[in-house]
Structures are given as structure tokens and as C-alpha cells.
C-alpha positions as CSV (number, residue, x, y, z in Angstrom):
1,X,-0.3,0.0,0.1
2,X,2.9,2.2,0.8
3,X,4.2,1.8,-2.4
4,X,1.1,2.1,-4.0
5,X,0.5,5.9,-2.7
6,X,4.1,6.3,-3.1
7,X,3.5,6.0,-7.5
8,X,0.8,7.9,-6.8
9,X,2.4,11.1,-5.1
10,X,4.9,10.6,-8.1
11,X,2.5,10.8,-10.9
12,X,0.4,13.9,-8.9
13,X,3.7,15.3,-8.6
14,X,4.7,14.7,-12.8
15,X,1.4,16.3,-13.4
16,X,2.1,19.0,-11.1
17,X,5.7,19.8,-13.1
18,X,4.0,19.3,-16.4
19,X,0.7,22.0,-15.5
20,X,3.5,24.3,-14.5
21,X,6.3,23.7,-17.3
22,X,2.6,24.5,-19.8
23,X,1.8,27.8,-17.7
24,X,5.5,28.8,-18.3
25,X,5.2,27.9,-22.2
26,X,2.3,30.2,-22.4
27,X,3.7,33.0,-20.2
28,X,7.1,33.1,-22.4
29,X,4.4,33.1,-25.4
30,X,2.6,35.6,-24.3
31,X,5.4,37.7,-23.2
32,X,7.1,37.0,-27.1
33,X,3.6,38.1,-28.4
34,X,4.1,40.8,-26.0
35,X,7.5,42.1,-27.4
36,X,6.4,41.5,-30.6
37,X,3.8,43.8,-30.7
38,X,5.7,46.6,-28.9
39,X,9.0,46.0,-31.5
40,X,6.7,46.7,-34.2
41,X,5.1,50.0,-32.7
42,X,8.2,51.3,-32.6
43,X,9.2,50.1,-36.3
44,X,5.9,51.5,-37.8
45,X,7.2,54.8,-35.4
46,X,10.3,54.5,-37.1
47,X,8.8,54.0,-40.8
48,X,6.3,57.3,-40.0
49,X,9.3,59.5,-40.0
50,X,11.6,58.0,-42.4
51,X,8.7,58.6,-44.8
52,X,8.0,62.3,-43.3
53,X,11.4,62.6,-43.7
54,X,12.3,61.2,-47.2
55,X,10.2,64.7,-47.9
56,X,13.2,66.8,-47.0
57,X,15.7,65.1,-49.1
58,X,17.3,68.1,-51.3
59,X,19.6,65.5,-53.9
60,X,18.6,62.5,-55.6
61,X,21.4,60.5,-53.6
62,X,19.8,61.4,-50.2
63,X,16.7,61.1,-51.8
64,X,18.1,57.4,-52.7
65,X,19.8,56.7,-49.0
66,X,16.4,57.9,-47.5
67,X,14.4,55.3,-49.7
68,X,16.7,52.4,-49.0
69,X,16.1,53.2,-45.3
70,X,12.5,53.0,-46.0
71,X,12.8,49.7,-47.4
72,X,15.3,48.5,-44.8
73,X,12.3,48.9,-42.1
74,X,9.4,47.7,-44.5
75,X,11.6,44.7,-44.5
76,X,12.2,44.3,-40.7
77,X,8.2,45.2,-40.2
78,X,7.8,41.9,-43.0
79,X,10.1,39.8,-40.9
80,X,8.7,40.7,-38.1
81,X,5.1,39.8,-39.0
82,X,6.3,36.5,-40.5
83,X,7.7,35.8,-36.6
84,X,4.1,37.1,-35.2
85,X,2.2,35.4,-37.4
86,X,4.8,32.3,-36.6
87,X,4.1,33.0,-32.9
88,X,0.1,33.0,-33.2
89,X,-0.1,29.3,-34.5
90,X,2.6,28.6,-31.5
91,X,-0.2,30.2,-29.1
92,X,-3.0,28.7,-30.8
93,X,-1.5,25.4,-31.5
94,X,-1.2,25.3,-27.3
95,X,-4.3,26.0,-26.2
96,X,-5.6,23.2,-28.5
97,X,-7.4,25.2,-30.7
98,X,-9.7,24.5,-33.1
99,X,-8.2,23.6,-36.6
100,X,-10.2,26.1,-38.6
101,X,-8.0,28.7,-36.4
102,X,-4.8,27.4,-36.9
103,X,-5.7,27.0,-40.8
104,X,-6.5,30.7,-40.7
105,X,-3.3,31.8,-38.5
106,X,-1.3,29.4,-40.9
107,X,-2.4,31.5,-44.2
108,X,-1.3,34.5,-42.8
109,X,2.5,32.7,-42.4
110,X,2.4,32.0,-46.0
111,X,1.2,35.9,-46.1
112,X,4.0,37.3,-44.4
113,X,7.0,34.8,-45.6
114,X,9.9,36.3,-46.6
115,X,11.6,33.7,-49.1
116,X,10.6,30.9,-51.0
117,X,11.6,28.5,-48.2
118,X,9.7,30.4,-46.0
119,X,6.9,30.3,-48.4
120,X,7.3,26.1,-48.9
121,X,7.4,25.4,-45.3
122,X,4.3,27.3,-44.8
123,X,2.3,25.5,-47.4
124,X,3.2,22.2,-46.1
125,X,2.3,23.0,-43.2
126,X,-0.9,24.4,-44.1
127,X,-1.5,20.9,-46.1
128,X,-1.3,18.9,-43.5
129,X,-4.0,21.3,-41.5
130,X,-6.4,21.1,-44.7
131,X,-5.5,17.4,-44.6
132,X,-6.7,17.1,-41.4
133,X,-9.8,19.5,-41.5
134,X,-11.0,17.3,-44.4
135,X,-10.5,13.7,-41.8
136,X,-12.7,15.4,-39.2
137,X,-15.1,16.2,-41.8
138,X,-15.4,12.8,-43.0
139,X,-15.7,11.6,-39.5
140,X,-18.3,14.2,-39.3
141,X,-20.1,13.1,-42.2
142,X,-19.5,9.4,-40.8
143,X,-21.2,9.9,-37.6
144,X,-24.3,11.1,-39.9
145,X,-24.1,8.2,-42.0
146,X,-23.8,5.8,-38.6
147,X,-26.9,7.6,-37.0
148,X,-29.0,6.8,-39.6
149,X,-28.0,4.0,-40.8
150,X,-29.0,2.6,-36.8
151,X,-32.2,4.9,-37.4
152,X,-33.0,2.9,-40.1
153,X,-32.2,-0.9,-38.5
154,X,-34.9,0.3,-35.9
155,X,-37.5,1.6,-38.4
156,X,-37.2,-1.4,-40.2
157,X,-38.0,-3.9,-37.1
158,X,-41.8,-4.6,-37.9
159,X,-43.3,-3.4,-34.8
160,X,-42.1,0.2,-35.3
161,X,-41.8,-0.1,-39.2
162,X,-42.1,3.7,-40.7
163,X,-41.2,3.2,-44.4
164,X,-41.0,7.5,-44.9
165,X,-38.9,8.0,-41.9
166,X,-36.4,5.0,-43.5
167,X,-36.3,6.6,-46.9
168,X,-35.5,10.2,-45.2
169,X,-32.5,8.3,-43.2
170,X,-31.3,6.4,-46.3
171,X,-31.2,10.0,-48.1
172,X,-29.4,11.2,-44.7
173,X,-26.9,8.2,-45.5
174,X,-26.3,9.5,-49.3
175,X,-25.9,12.9,-48.3
176,X,-23.1,11.9,-45.5
177,X,-21.6,10.3,-48.7
178,X,-21.9,13.3,-50.9
179,X,-20.1,15.0,-48.0
180,X,-17.0,12.5,-47.7
181,X,-17.0,12.4,-51.5
182,X,-16.7,16.3,-51.6
183,X,-13.4,16.8,-49.4
184,X,-12.0,13.3,-50.9
185,X,-12.2,15.3,-54.0
186,X,-9.9,18.1,-52.5
187,X,-7.2,15.9,-50.9
188,X,-7.2,14.3,-54.5
189,X,-6.7,18.0,-55.5
190,X,-3.9,18.6,-53.0
191,X,-1.9,15.4,-53.6
192,X,-2.0,16.0,-56.8
193,X,-0.8,19.4,-56.7
194,X,2.0,18.6,-54.5
195,X,3.4,15.6,-56.0
196,X,3.4,17.3,-59.3
197,X,5.2,20.8,-58.1
198,X,7.6,18.3,-56.2
199,X,8.1,16.2,-60.0
200,X,8.2,18.9,-61.8
201,X,10.7,21.2,-59.6
202,X,13.1,17.7,-59.8
203,X,12.8,17.0,-63.3
204,X,13.9,20.4,-64.2
205,X,11.4,19.9,-67.1
206,X,12.4,21.3,-70.4
207,X,9.5,23.2,-71.4
208,X,8.5,24.7,-67.9
209,X,10.9,25.6,-65.1
210,X,9.7,27.7,-61.9
211,X,11.4,30.8,-61.7
212,X,12.9,32.0,-57.5
213,X,9.9,34.7,-57.9
214,X,7.5,31.0,-58.0
215,X,6.9,31.4,-61.9
216,X,6.6,29.1,-64.2
217,X,8.4,30.2,-67.6
218,X,9.9,29.1,-70.3
219,X,13.6,28.2,-69.6
220,X,14.7,31.3,-71.9
221,X,11.9,33.5,-70.5
222,X,13.2,32.1,-66.9
223,X,16.8,33.1,-67.4
224,X,15.4,36.5,-68.6
225,X,13.1,37.3,-65.6
226,X,16.0,36.4,-63.3
227,X,18.5,38.9,-64.9
228,X,15.5,41.6,-65.1
229,X,15.7,40.4,-61.0
230,X,19.9,40.4,-60.4
231,X,19.3,43.9,-62.6
232,X,16.5,45.8,-60.2
233,X,18.6,44.7,-57.3
234,X,21.7,45.9,-58.6
235,X,19.7,48.9,-59.8
236,X,18.3,49.5,-56.2
237,X,22.3,49.1,-54.7
238,X,22.9,51.7,-57.2
239,X,20.0,54.0,-56.5
240,X,19.4,54.3,-60.6
241,X,15.9,54.4,-60.7
242,X,15.2,54.6,-64.7
243,X,17.2,51.0,-64.0
244,X,14.9,49.9,-61.7
245,X,12.0,51.0,-63.1
246,X,13.1,49.2,-66.5
247,X,13.6,46.0,-64.9
248,X,10.3,45.7,-63.0
249,X,8.7,46.3,-66.0
250,X,10.6,43.6,-67.8
251,X,9.5,41.2,-65.2
252,X,5.9,42.2,-64.9
253,X,5.7,41.4,-68.6
254,X,7.1,38.2,-68.4
255,X,5.1,37.6,-65.7
256,X,1.4,39.0,-67.6
257,X,2.6,36.9,-70.1
258,X,2.6,33.3,-68.6
259,X,-0.9,35.2,-66.4
260,X,0.4,35.8,-63.4
261,X,-0.4,39.3,-61.6
262,X,0.7,40.8,-58.4
263,X,-1.5,42.6,-56.3
264,X,-1.3,46.5,-55.7
265,X,1.6,46.1,-52.5
266,X,3.6,43.9,-54.8
267,X,3.2,40.8,-53.0
268,X,3.5,37.4,-54.7
269,X,0.8,34.9,-55.3
270,X,0.2,32.2,-52.4
271,X,1.8,28.6,-53.8
272,X,-1.7,27.8,-52.8
273,X,-3.4,29.7,-55.7
274,X,-0.4,28.5,-57.7
275,X,-1.2,24.6,-56.7
276,X,-5.2,25.8,-57.8
277,X,-4.9,27.1,-61.0
278,X,-2.5,24.2,-62.2
279,X,-5.6,21.8,-61.2
280,X,-8.1,23.6,-62.3
281,X,-6.1,24.1,-65.5
282,X,-5.4,19.9,-65.5
283,X,-9.3,19.4,-64.4
284,X,-11.1,21.3,-67.6
285,X,-8.9,20.2,-70.3
286,X,-6.5,23.0,-70.9
287,X,-3.1,22.1,-72.6
288,X,-0.5,24.0,-71.3
289,X,2.6,23.0,-71.9
290,X,4.0,22.2,-68.3
291,X,0.8,19.7,-67.9
292,X,1.9,17.1,-70.9
293,X,4.8,15.9,-69.2
294,X,6.1,13.2,-67.3
295,X,5.5,14.6,-63.8
296,X,1.5,15.4,-64.3
297,X,1.7,11.4,-65.1
298,X,3.5,10.6,-62.3
299,X,1.3,13.1,-59.9
300,X,-1.5,10.9,-60.8
301,X,0.5,7.3,-60.0
302,X,1.8,8.8,-56.8
303,X,0.9,6.4,-54.2
304,X,-0.6,9.6,-52.3
305,X,-2.8,10.7,-55.2
306,X,-3.6,7.1,-55.9
307,X,-4.9,6.5,-52.1
308,X,-7.1,9.4,-52.3
309,X,-8.8,8.6,-55.4
310,X,-9.6,4.2,-54.4
311,X,-11.5,5.8,-51.5
312,X,-13.0,7.6,-54.3
313,X,-13.9,5.1,-56.2
314,X,-15.0,3.3,-52.9
315,X,-17.2,6.0,-51.6
316,X,-19.0,6.2,-54.7
317,X,-19.7,2.8,-54.8
318,X,-21.0,3.0,-51.1
319,X,-23.0,6.1,-52.7
320,X,-24.6,3.7,-55.7
321,X,-25.0,0.9,-52.8
322,X,-27.5,3.5,-50.3
323,X,-29.1,5.1,-53.7
324,X,-30.0,1.6,-54.7
325,X,-31.5,0.4,-51.6
326,X,-33.3,3.4,-51.0
327,X,-35.1,3.1,-54.2
328,X,-35.1,-0.3,-54.0
329,X,-37.1,0.4,-50.4
330,X,-39.6,2.5,-52.0
331,X,-40.3,0.0,-54.8
332,X,-40.9,-3.4,-52.3
333,X,-43.0,-0.9,-50.3
334,X,-45.3,-0.2,-53.8
335,X,-45.5,-4.2,-54.2
336,X,-46.6,-5.4,-51.4
337,X,-49.4,-2.4,-51.5
338,X,-50.0,-4.0,-55.1
339,X,-50.2,-7.5,-53.9
340,X,-52.8,-5.9,-50.9
341,X,-54.6,-4.7,-53.8
342,X,-54.9,-8.2,-56.0
343,X,-55.3,-10.3,-53.0
344,X,-58.6,-8.1,-52.5
345,X,-59.5,-8.6,-56.1
346,X,-63.3,-9.9,-55.7
347,X,-64.2,-13.3,-57.9
348,X,-67.0,-11.9,-59.3
349,X,-67.6,-8.1,-60.2
350,X,-70.7,-6.7,-57.9
351,X,-71.0,-3.8,-60.1
352,X,-69.7,-2.7,-63.5
353,X,-67.5,0.6,-62.0
354,X,-66.0,-1.7,-59.4
355,X,-63.9,-2.5,-62.6
356,X,-62.5,0.4,-63.7
357,X,-62.1,1.4,-59.8
358,X,-60.4,-1.6,-58.7
359,X,-58.3,-1.4,-62.0
360,X,-57.2,2.5,-61.1
361,X,-55.5,1.6,-57.8
362,X,-53.8,-1.0,-59.4
363,X,-52.9,1.6,-61.8
364,X,-52.1,4.3,-59.4
365,X,-49.4,1.9,-57.6
366,X,-48.1,1.3,-61.0
367,X,-47.3,4.8,-62.2
368,X,-45.8,5.4,-58.9
369,X,-43.7,2.7,-59.3
370,X,-42.6,4.2,-62.9
371,X,-41.6,7.4,-61.3
372,X,-39.7,6.4,-58.7
373,X,-37.6,4.4,-61.4
374,X,-37.8,7.6,-63.4
375,X,-36.0,9.3,-60.8
376,X,-33.6,6.3,-60.1
377,X,-32.5,6.2,-64.1
378,X,-32.4,10.3,-64.0
379,X,-28.7,10.0,-63.1
380,X,-26.7,6.6,-63.1
381,X,-23.4,8.3,-63.1
382,X,-22.3,5.9,-60.4
383,X,-23.6,2.6,-61.1
384,X,-22.5,0.0,-62.3
385,X,-24.0,-1.8,-66.0
386,X,-25.4,-4.9,-64.1
387,X,-27.4,-2.1,-62.0
388,X,-28.5,0.1,-64.3
389,X,-29.4,-2.9,-67.0
390,X,-31.7,-4.2,-63.9
391,X,-33.1,-0.6,-63.5
392,X,-34.1,-0.6,-66.9
393,X,-36.1,-4.2,-66.9
394,X,-37.5,-3.2,-63.8
395,X,-39.2,0.2,-65.7
396,X,-39.7,-1.8,-69.0
397,X,-41.7,-4.3,-66.7
398,X,-43.7,-1.8,-64.7
399,X,-44.4,-0.3,-68.4
400,X,-45.9,-3.5,-69.7
401,X,-47.9,-4.2,-66.4
402,X,-49.4,-0.7,-67.2
403,X,-50.4,-1.7,-70.8
404,X,-51.6,-5.5,-69.6
405,X,-53.6,-3.5,-66.9
406,X,-55.4,-1.1,-69.3
407,X,-56.5,-4.1,-71.7
408,X,-57.2,-6.7,-69.0
409,X,-59.7,-4.0,-67.5
410,X,-61.5,-3.4,-70.7
411,X,-61.8,-6.9,-71.0
412,X,-63.3,-7.5,-67.7
413,X,-65.6,-4.6,-68.5
414,X,-66.8,-6.7,-72.2
415,X,-66.6,-10.0,-70.0
416,X,-69.1,-8.0,-67.3
417,X,-71.3,-7.0,-70.1
418,X,-71.4,-10.2,-72.0
419,X,-72.1,-11.9,-69.1
420,X,-75.0,-9.6,-68.0
421,X,-76.6,-10.0,-71.2
422,X,-76.3,-13.8,-70.6
423,X,-77.9,-13.5,-67.5
424,X,-81.0,-10.7,-68.8
425,X,-81.7,-13.5,-71.4
426,X,-81.4,-16.5,-69.3
427,X,-83.6,-14.4,-66.8
428,X,-86.2,-13.6,-69.7
429,X,-86.1,-16.9,-71.0
430,X,-86.6,-18.5,-67.3
431,X,-89.6,-15.9,-67.5
432,X,-91.3,-16.8,-70.5
433,X,-91.4,-20.3,-69.1
434,X,-92.4,-19.2,-65.4
435,X,-95.7,-17.8,-67.4
436,X,-96.1,-20.4,-69.3
437,X,-96.1,-23.1,-66.5
438,X,-98.4,-20.2,-64.7
439,X,-100.4,-20.6,-67.5
440,X,-100.8,-24.0,-67.5
441,X,-101.8,-24.3,-64.2
442,X,-104.4,-21.7,-64.2
443,X,-106.1,-23.3,-66.8
444,X,-106.0,-26.3,-64.8
445,X,-106.5,-24.6,-61.4
446,X,-109.9,-22.9,-63.8
447,X,-110.8,-26.9,-65.3
448,X,-110.5,-28.3,-61.9
449,X,-112.9,-25.8,-60.9
450,X,-115.7,-25.6,-63.8
451,X,-115.6,-29.6,-63.9
452,X,-117.8,-29.8,-60.8
453,X,-120.2,-27.5,-61.8
454,X,-120.4,-28.7,-65.0
455,X,-121.5,-32.1,-63.7
456,X,-123.7,-30.1,-61.2
457,X,-125.3,-28.2,-64.3
458,X,-125.6,-31.7,-65.6
459,X,-127.1,-33.4,-62.5
460,X,-129.6,-30.2,-62.1
461,X,-130.6,-30.8,-65.8
462,X,-131.8,-34.3,-65.4
463,X,-133.5,-33.3,-62.5
464,X,-135.9,-30.8,-63.9
465,X,-136.4,-33.3,-66.6
466,X,-137.2,-35.6,-63.7
467,X,-139.7,-32.7,-62.7
468,X,-141.4,-32.5,-65.7
469,X,-142.2,-36.1,-66.0
470,X,-142.9,-36.6,-62.9
471,X,-145.4,-33.7,-63.5
472,X,-146.3,-34.9,-66.7
473,X,-147.9,-38.2,-65.1
474,X,-149.0,-36.4,-62.8
475,X,-151.4,-34.4,-64.5
476,X,-151.6,-37.4,-67.2
477,X,-153.4,-38.8,-64.1
478,X,-156.2,-36.5,-63.8
479,X,-158.9,-37.4,-65.8
480,X,-159.8,-34.5,-68.2
481,X,-161.7,-34.8,-71.5
482,X,-161.5,-32.9,-74.4
483,X,-163.6,-32.5,-77.5
484,X,-161.5,-33.0,-80.6
485,X,-162.4,-32.7,-83.8
486,X,-163.7,-36.1,-85.9
487,X,-163.0,-37.9,-82.5
488,X,-165.3,-36.0,-80.6
489,X,-165.3,-36.0,-76.7
490,X,-161.7,-38.0,-75.2
491,X,-159.2,-37.8,-72.5
492,X,-156.5,-35.4,-72.4
493,X,-153.3,-37.0,-72.8
494,X,-150.5,-34.0,-72.8
495,X,-147.2,-34.7,-74.9
496,X,-144.6,-35.7,-72.9
497,X,-140.8,-34.7,-74.1
498,X,-138.2,-36.8,-72.5
499,X,-134.7,-35.3,-72.2
500,X,-132.0,-38.0,-71.9
């Protein structure tokens, strides 16, 4: 236990020493910053006085001497600005500042660099920061992709299925990959530019060379440009204003010939701008001669460039996969809806318009699939031939299904009308048969009713005849005498008419 306590004490003491050293370093940086600021104020005051004193020069020699003094003071200010810019970078690094802040500070270092060596060193450091910034941005995009992918797994579960959420999450994944692709493209550009500059300088290409002023020129023009630079320095040392002006104009004419300009302060363009110009020209298909050489091909074949190029291809594939996944999910949702509609198709239609209503439901889904496929095929720049072919086939199948649905719907309507007509004819024939049967039944019914009545009438007729006979017999029984001509008085016998 004692040893453990001693170890803990040693660690705490070491941490205390580190904190103390860190505080001392910060104090040193702050004191340096204060010192440089004071130095610059002093130099600015000297510069102001020197410029004012220049107005009092009586001779050309005195004027040139004072102008030289101004130049030397300005040179010291520039050097001080460079040191101050580097110090600010160190301060930001000591407080673990953001990459963005370090990049801005490093750009100031580049702008104040005093020579080509300082410029290249500062540019390389800036490139490292830019790479770091792009890597951070890629990590942030990857976090967005991972979160969207996890959300998709959750919302794709049966109990929490949410098609709209899945589609939006998939789009977030695609957006994340797109951001990564843009950052990888920038890294590719930087890798190409760095290697191209390196190989061009090393190979001392016969067509173009990089001058001391950081300008690409034909070798002959580069030598002439350097002679102007040397001539200006010699003229400045001698105080020959006319020679200085002539050398300056000659150098500027050559710079303008190759598309280079200077700002009002006469500072050189930064290496970052030069590199971007080279990349832009090569990407846009320009035919500047210095890119048409072995250095250009070697830059494209460099390990750094190929690393980012392969990452670019991999990310492009991921975009394609996510895009296809999103469209396939949308199509599968529509297919499930279409399947549900087809399962509810009745075996027999209840009414005529039901056919068109059902057909329209299917048609709406097919048209939605057609829209999704059209959107999918609107940009296939990152797809493989097989992926394109698959979606083209699906689009053709949907188009064929639309035509078949139109034909089938019309045929269903015709069949329905035929069945309705056949049913009507069958109904009418059945009604006719039923009418005939009913008529026969009625006739039989009334025949059955009339037959007893007819028998009864016959019976009544016979009864009436019998009564008549009875009445006749009765009448015959009564002795009646009547006078008949030729016979005289005879018994009366009525004439009986027998019916039967």
C-alpha cells in the first residue's frame, strides 16, 4: 500500500510539473507576443518618420539613401509580421485551438513569408492542416451515416416499421457520403498538386521551369526574368531609379505573359493559388505545356493520389449502394401495396364501375413505381452496367404491366357486359317458361273448378227433366176430357218431351 501511495504521489508530482511547464510556456508565448507587438509599434513609428524625412531630401543621392532606409525598415516589419504570425500559430497550438483557427493563422504565415523556403514550409504545414480538417469533416459525415443506418435498423423492425422515416434516413446516409466524396475530391486535388510541383521541380522540365519568384516560365524566359530580378537589385543598390523601373516593367511583362499578376502591394501569389490554378487547368482540359509531361503522369500515379482516388471510388460505390437501397425499398413498399390490392380482387364483380375502380387502384401504384424508376435512372453516373440494366428491366416490366392492366380492365368490362347480357337472356327465357307454366297451372286450376260445376249443371238438368216427367205423369193421372174434331170427346193426354 505504501508503494502504491508513493507511486500516486510521484504521478501527481509529475502532473504538477507538467502543468507548471505548460503555464511557463504560455507565459513565454504571451510575453513574446507582447514583445513583438511593441517592436512593430516602434518600427511603424520609425517608418512614419522616415517617410516624412524623405520629403526633406535635397539631392537625388540623399533621396535614394532615405528610400533605402524605408525599404530596410519595411523589410524588418515584414520579418516581424512573419515571426508574429508563426508565434500566433504556436499560441493556438498550445491552447489546442480548432483546426479552422489554425488554418486561418497559417494562411497569415504564408502571406508574410519572406522567401521561397519559408513559403514552401508554411504551405506544407497548411496542407497538413487542410488534410486534417478534411479528415475531421469526413468523420463527422461518417457519424451522420452511422446514426442514420442505426435508425433504419430500428424503424425497419416490424413493430416500429416506418417507411417514410427509413427513406429520410437513407437520404441522410447518401448526403453524408456526398460530403465525404467532396472532401476526398479536395484531398485528391491537394495530393496531385503537391506531387506535381515536387516532380516538376525535381525533373527540371525542358519546357517549363519554376523561377525564384515562384513563376512557371519557358526556360529562356525564366533566364530573362532572373536577369531582370538581378538587374533591379543592382539598380536599387546603385540608386538608379530608371534602371529599377525598366527591370520591374520587364519582369512584370513576363509574368503577365504567363497569366501571373501581383496585387497593389507587389506581393507574390501564394503557392496555394498557384497549385489550384494548375489543378483547375488540368481538370478543365487546358493544354498548358508544363502539364503535358512526365511530372503530370507521375503525380497521377503517386501513392498519395492513388490512395485518395481509391477512397473516392469506394465512397462512390457506397453512394450507389445507398441510392439503390433507397429506391429498392421504395419499390418494395409499392409492390407490397400492389400485392395487397391484388389479393382483394373479387372473384365476381358486384357492379360495372367496380372494375374501373379496382383497375385504377392498381394503375396508381404502377404509375408511382414508374415515377420512382424514372427518378432512379435520372442519374446513373456512379452505377455499374448491371445495376443500370436491372432498373431498366424493371422500368420496362412496369410499362408492360401498365399496358396489360389497361387491356385486362377493358376485357373485364367486356366480359362483365357479356355476362350481364347472357344473364338477362337467361332470365327472360326463365320468365317465359315460368309464365307458360303459370298459364298451364291457371288453366288446370280453372278446369278443375269448372268440372264440378258442369257436373252439377248436368245433374240439375236431369232433375228438372225428372220433375217435368213427374209433373206430366201427375197431370196424366187427372181425368180430363177434351173435344177433338172427328173424334168427339176424348180423354186429355199431354205430350211428354223426354230429355235424356
